[in-house]
C-alpha positions in Angstrom: 78.2 140.0 67.1 79.4 137.8 64.3 81.6 139.5 61.7 81.7 138.1 58.1 82.9 139.3 54.7 85.9 141.2 53.4 86.3 144.7 52.2 89.2 146.6 50.5 90.1 149.7 52.4 92.9 152.2 52.7 94.6 153.5 55.9 94.9 157.2 55.1 97.9 159.5 55.7 96.6 160.3 59.2 96.4 156.5 60.1 92.6 156.5 60.0 90.8 153.4 58.9 87.1 153.4 57.9 85.3 150.6 59.6 83.0 149.0 56.9 79.4 150.4 57.1 78.0 146.9 57.3 79.8 146.4 60.6 79.1 149.8 62.0 75.4 149.5 61.2 75.1 146.4 63.3 76.9 147.8 66.4 74.7 148.3 69.4 76.0 150.6 72.1 74.2 148.6 74.8 75.4 145.1 73.9 78.7 145.9 72.1 79.8 149.1 73.9 80.8 152.4 72.2 84.4 151.6 71.3 86.4 149.1 69.4 89.6 147.5 70.9 92.6 147.2 68.7 95.0 144.3 69.5 97.9 142.6 67.9 96.8 139.7 65.7 98.2 136.4 65.0 100.5 136.2 63.1 101.9 139.6 64.0 101.5 141.1 60.5 97.8 141.9 61.2 95.6 143.7 63.6 92.4 142.6 65.3 89.5 144.8 66.3 87.0 143.6 68.9 83.9 145.3 70.1 84.5 146.7 73.5 82.2 144.3 75.3 83.5 141.2 73.4 87.1 142.1 74.3 86.2 142.6 77.9 84.3 139.3 77.9 87.2 137.4 76.4 89.8 139.1 78.6 87.8 138.2 81.8 87.6 134.5 80.8 91.1 134.0 82.0 91.4 133.4 85.7 93.4 136.1 87.5 95.8 135.0 90.2 98.4 136.5 92.4 101.0 134.1 91.0 100.3 133.6 87.3 102.1 131.1 85.2 105.2 132.3 83.4 103.4 132.0 80.0 100.3 133.9 81.2 102.4 136.6 82.8 104.5 137.1 79.7 101.5 137.2 77.4 99.6 139.7 79.7 102.7 141.9 79.9 103.0 142.1 76.1 99.5 141.9 74.9 97.5 144.2 77.2 99.9 147.2 77.0 99.6 147.0 73.2 95.8 146.8 73.1 94.0 150.1 72.6 90.4 151.3 73.0 89.5 153.2 69.9 86.5 155.5 69.4 84.8 155.7 66.0 84.8 159.3 64.7 81.7 160.9 63.1 82.6 159.3 59.7 83.1 155.8 61.1 86.9 155.7 61.2 89.3 154.6 63.9 92.8 156.1 64.4 95.4 153.3 64.4 98.4 154.2 66.6 101.8 154.6 64.8 103.3 151.9 67.0 100.8 149.3 65.8 101.4 150.1 62.2 105.2 150.0 62.7 104.9 146.7 64.6 102.8 144.9 62.0 104.4 146.6 58.9 100.9 146.9 57.5 100.8 148.8 54.2 98.2 151.5 53.4 96.2 149.1 51.1 94.5 146.7 53.4 91.7 144.1 53.6 89.2 144.4 56.4 87.9 141.0 57.2 85.2 139.6 59.4 86.6 136.6 61.4 83.6 135.5 63.5 84.1 137.4 66.8 86.5 140.1 65.5 87.6 142.2 62.6 91.0 141.5 61.1 93.0 144.2 59.3 95.5 142.6 56.9 97.7 143.5 53.9 95.5 143.3 50.8 98.3 141.7 48.8 98.9 139.1 51.5 95.2 138.4 51.9 94.7 137.7 48.2 97.7 135.4 48.1 96.7 133.5 51.2 93.1 133.1 50.0 94.3 131.7 46.7 96.6 129.2 48.4 94.1 128.3 51.1 91.4 127.2 48.8 93.4 124.1 48.0 93.4 123.1 51.7 89.9 124.4 52.7 88.2 121.0 52.9 91.0 119.7 55.1 90.9 122.6 57.4 87.1 122.6 57.5 87.2 119.0 58.8 89.8 119.8 61.4 87.9 122.8 62.6 84.7 120.8 62.7 86.5 118.3 65.1 87.9 121.1 67.3 84.4 122.7 67.5 83.1 119.3 68.6 80.5 119.5 65.9 79.4 116.4 63.9 77.3 118.4 61.4 78.8 120.3 58.5 
């Protein structure tokens, strides 16, 4: 599933976040799974939500070994214990664990953004400031992304 768009949302007092209806309506239990997986984002001031199947697909792409590299072991030991499977409640909300909100220092007013293969939860204020600043560099980043995708067409 490809996620696009951005939506202003609020994390309520019980740490529940409504997943935008446009995303929920496109979820298919057979292809996407029934849960979302919450993981630390990059940079660490945001959270990423993957469909259950996409998270498992991405996690299984890395070759497992009895003797992982130091970098892989460090990453796995930090990242996977922080990742959480989250079920959507009857109103389309997920419960964000306290530790994830503490770690990211996310405010209650957030922007929920589609970022191709995942949903990103960011500070609304930071999102608006970054978007304003990023527009000046968009063409430059577009060309660099095009090269990294190995795509000659724009």
